[in-house]
C-alpha positions as CSV (number, residue, x, y, z in Angstrom):
1,M,-68.5,61.4,36.0
2,E,-66.4,64.1,37.7
3,P,-63.6,66.0,35.5
4,A,-60.1,64.6,36.5
5,D,-58.0,67.0,38.4
6,Q,-54.7,68.4,37.4
7,S,-52.6,65.8,39.5
8,D,-54.3,62.9,37.0
9,A,-53.4,64.7,34.1
10,S,-49.3,64.7,34.8
11,G,-49.8,60.8,35.2
12,T,-49.9,60.6,31.7
13,L,-47.3,63.0,30.3
14,T,-44.1,61.3,29.3
15,L,-40.5,62.4,28.1
16,R,-38.0,60.1,26.7
17,S,-34.9,60.0,24.5
18,P,-34.0,57.6,21.8
19,A,-30.4,58.4,22.6
20,F,-30.3,57.3,26.5
21,D,-32.8,55.5,28.7
22,D,-34.1,57.2,32.0
23,G,-31.4,56.9,34.6
24,T,-28.8,55.7,32.4
25,A,-25.4,57.7,31.0
26,I,-26.0,60.3,28.5
27,P,-23.9,59.6,25.3
28,R,-20.6,61.7,25.3
29,E,-21.4,63.7,22.2
30,Y,-24.1,65.5,24.1
31,G,-21.6,66.9,26.5
32,Y,-20.2,70.5,26.8
33,T,-16.7,69.8,25.6
34,K,-17.7,67.4,23.0
35,Q,-20.3,68.3,20.4
36,N,-22.5,70.0,22.8
37,V,-25.7,69.3,20.9
38,S,-28.9,68.4,22.7
39,P,-30.1,65.2,22.8
40,P,-33.1,63.9,20.8
41,L,-36.4,64.1,23.1
42,E,-39.9,62.6,22.5
43,I,-42.9,63.9,24.2
44,E,-46.3,61.7,24.8
45,G,-49.7,62.3,26.7
46,V,-49.8,66.0,26.9
47,P,-53.0,67.2,28.6
48,A,-55.6,68.4,26.0
49,E,-56.0,71.6,27.9
50,A,-52.1,72.4,27.5
51,K,-51.5,75.6,25.9
52,S,-47.6,75.5,26.0
53,L,-44.9,73.3,27.0
54,A,-41.4,74.3,29.0
55,L,-38.2,72.2,29.4
56,V,-35.5,72.7,31.9
57,M,-32.3,70.5,31.9
58,D,-30.3,71.2,35.1
59,D,-27.9,69.6,37.2
60,P,-28.6,69.5,41.0
61,D,-25.3,67.9,41.8
62,A,-23.6,71.1,40.7
63,V,-24.6,73.8,43.0
64,K,-23.2,77.2,42.4
65,P,-21.9,79.3,45.1
66,A,-25.3,80.8,45.8
67,G,-26.8,77.6,46.3
68,Q,-28.4,77.5,43.0
69,V,-28.6,74.3,41.1
70,W,-26.6,74.7,37.5
71,D,-28.8,75.1,34.6
72,H,-28.1,73.9,31.1
73,W,-31.1,74.7,29.0
74,V,-34.3,76.5,29.6
75,V,-37.1,76.5,26.9
76,W,-40.7,77.6,26.9
77,N,-43.7,78.2,24.7
78,V,-43.0,75.0,23.1
79,D,-46.3,74.1,21.0
80,P,-48.0,71.5,22.8
81,A,-48.7,69.3,19.8
82,T,-44.9,68.9,19.8
83,S,-44.1,65.0,19.9
84,E,-40.5,65.3,19.5
85,I,-37.5,67.7,19.7
86,A,-34.7,66.6,17.3
87,E,-31.3,66.2,18.2
88,D,-29.2,69.8,18.4
89,D,-32.8,71.6,17.6
90,S,-35.1,73.7,19.5
91,P,-38.7,73.4,18.8
92,P,-40.1,75.9,16.3
93,G,-41.6,78.9,17.6
94,A,-40.2,78.1,21.2
95,V,-38.2,80.6,23.1
96,E,-34.9,79.7,24.7
97,G,-33.5,81.1,28.2
98,T,-30.0,81.9,29.4
99,N,-28.3,79.0,30.9
100,S,-25.9,79.0,33.8
101,Y,-22.9,79.1,31.2
102,G,-24.4,82.3,30.4
103,S,-25.6,81.8,26.8
104,R,-29.0,81.1,25.3
105,G,-30.0,77.7,24.2
106,Y,-28.4,74.3,25.2
107,G,-25.1,73.8,27.4
108,G,-24.1,70.2,27.6
109,P,-23.0,68.3,30.7
110,N,-19.6,69.2,31.7
111,P,-19.2,67.9,35.4
112,P,-15.6,68.9,37.0
113,D,-15.7,66.1,39.9
114,G,-17.2,62.9,38.9
115,E,-20.2,61.6,37.7
116,H,-23.4,63.9,38.0
117,T,-27.1,63.3,37.3
118,Y,-29.1,65.6,34.9
119,R,-32.6,66.1,34.9
120,F,-34.9,67.1,31.9
121,V,-38.4,68.6,33.3
122,L,-41.2,69.0,31.1
123,Y,-44.2,70.9,32.2
124,A,-47.5,71.4,30.2
125,L,-48.9,74.7,31.1
126,D,-52.4,76.2,30.9
127,T,-50.9,79.4,29.4
128,E,-48.3,80.6,27.0
129,L,-45.7,82.8,28.7
130,S,-44.6,86.4,28.0
131,L,-41.1,86.0,29.2
132,E,-38.5,87.5,27.2
133,S,-35.5,85.8,25.4
134,G,-33.0,85.1,27.6
135,A,-34.8,84.7,30.9
136,T,-33.4,82.4,33.5
137,K,-34.8,79.3,35.0
138,S,-35.9,81.4,38.0
139,H,-38.0,83.9,35.9
140,L,-39.5,80.6,34.1
141,E,-40.2,79.1,37.6
142,R,-42.2,82.3,38.8
143,A,-44.0,82.6,35.3
144,I,-45.3,78.9,35.7
145,D,-46.3,79.1,39.0
146,G,-50.0,78.2,39.3
147,H,-50.1,77.2,35.5
148,V,-48.8,73.7,35.6
149,L,-51.4,71.0,34.4
150,G,-48.7,68.3,34.3
151,E,-44.8,67.5,34.8
152,T,-42.6,64.7,34.1
153,R,-38.9,64.0,34.6
154,L,-36.1,62.2,32.5
155,T,-33.0,61.6,34.2
156,G,-29.6,60.8,32.8
157,T,-26.0,60.5,34.2
158,Y,-22.7,61.9,32.8
159,A,-19.0,61.9,34.2
160,P,-15.6,63.4,32.9
């Protein structure tokens, strides 16, 4: 039997939230101007060969002047044995980057102009990253290039 290629591994990786279903509204308390706490997340199907996980939450509907997507949360070096990330928490040992609000950690939804869609993208990686705390999503994207074993996405919507 031939070993599964990397694309097969990505089919098993899943990301869910007990706070909202994929494609539905993110509860108000997770908004930037409300409680501004990260929603709870559940992870399953991490490939056995994964050395770490990375998570990005962004808003492709909010494009900054330079044409970049608004980044709400950038996290890496999450232990691949992690099965859940508690509400308002960062996984133990994980490193958080700088979001588009200019701070480290989670910055909740805050659409200025109607309903936006938010993406939580989880990556299973074949390495741990040596990025400094506070790095941006673009730094993370460069660092994970060629190291992604699997990827999954959870989306939610939020309106002012």
